[in-house]
N, C-alpha and C positions, 0 to 999 in steps of 0.2 A: 252540325253541317260535317260532321266527322265524317273519314272515308266518300268522300264524294268521287267519282272519276276523272282524272287526269285534265280532261277539255274544262271539267266546269270551272276547277282549282286554279287553270289556267286562265278560264275566263275571270273572275274573281281578281283573281292578280290584275291583269289588264283595266276593270273597271276602278281597280285601288289607284292606278298611273292616272286613269283618264279624272279622276277626282283629283289628284293632287295638279295635274294641268291645267283644270278649268280654276281651279281655287288658290292656288299656289304659284305665286307670282318669282318669290324664289328658287322654287322647282324648275319653273320657265325657266330663268334663267339661268339655274345649272345645265336644263336640257341643250341649250344654246352653248354652253360653253364646250358642252361633251360633243357636240354636233361641230363644232368650230375645230375642236383636238381634230376627230375622225378627220376632217377635212383637209386641215396639214399633214396628218400622216398618210393619207390617201397620196397628197401630190408629193413628201419629201421621200417618201419611201424609206424609214429608216430602219436599223436590224431589229430583228423581231424583242428585240429586250426593249426598247421604247415602246414597240406596239403596247408589249405587256403591263409593261409600266406605267403608260399613261391611260389604257382605257381601264385596268384595275383600279387606277384612282378617280377616275369619273364612275365607274360602278359604283365602287364605296362613298362618292357624295351624294349619290344621286339615291343611294339606297339610305343613306342617315337621312339624308332630307324627307324619303315615304317616311321614314321610324320617327319623324318629329312633327311630322303632320299630322300622322295616327295617332301618335301621344297625345298632342293636345287638342286634337278633335275630343278625345275619350275624354281623357279631363275636364275640357271644358262643356261635354254633355252630362259628366257625372257631378261637378261640383264647379258652378258656373259662377260663385263668389270667388271673390278674391280672398286669397286665403297663403301667407308666406313661405307654408312648407310647398304650396303646388306651384310657387312663382322659383321655388329653388329646381323643381324636376325640370318647369319650363325651362326653364335659362341655363340647366347642365346640360339636357337635349341638343337645343342649338346650340353650347358652345362644343357638342361633338363635333355637328354638321360643320361648325368654325374652324374644329384642329383639320379634321380632312381634308376641308378648303384649303387650306394654307399649306399643308402637306402637297397637294396637288398641284399647286400653285408652285412651291418650292420644285418638284419633279419635274413640270414643263418650262422652267425657268432652266434648269438643266441643261433639260430636252435643246432648248432656241439656244445655250452656249457650246453644246456642241454643234450642233449644224451649223454656226456662223462658222464656228472656228476649222470644221472641217473642208 
């Protein structure tokens, strides 16, 4: 599958996003949160730095969710039995999503504080 044309690679990526939307409720929830952030940005029209910070965080959280989903599916396929080392891998991947989500929430709270004070 190496050296595919660009449009094929985009199609494969969209298939992955579609699969995550169908199968992962946490990904759907994060997409909804990102949509709410975008709607709020459009309504409030803050400085561009807020657009950059909030959209970057949304993108990172969604990307982390996709990596976590891919890793979990790969691990479950290759080694469906429970194993302590596999549990650590899955927990660490989920932890990375949590860390990015908490970072995104902190930046969103800072944004809300600024728009309320202005």
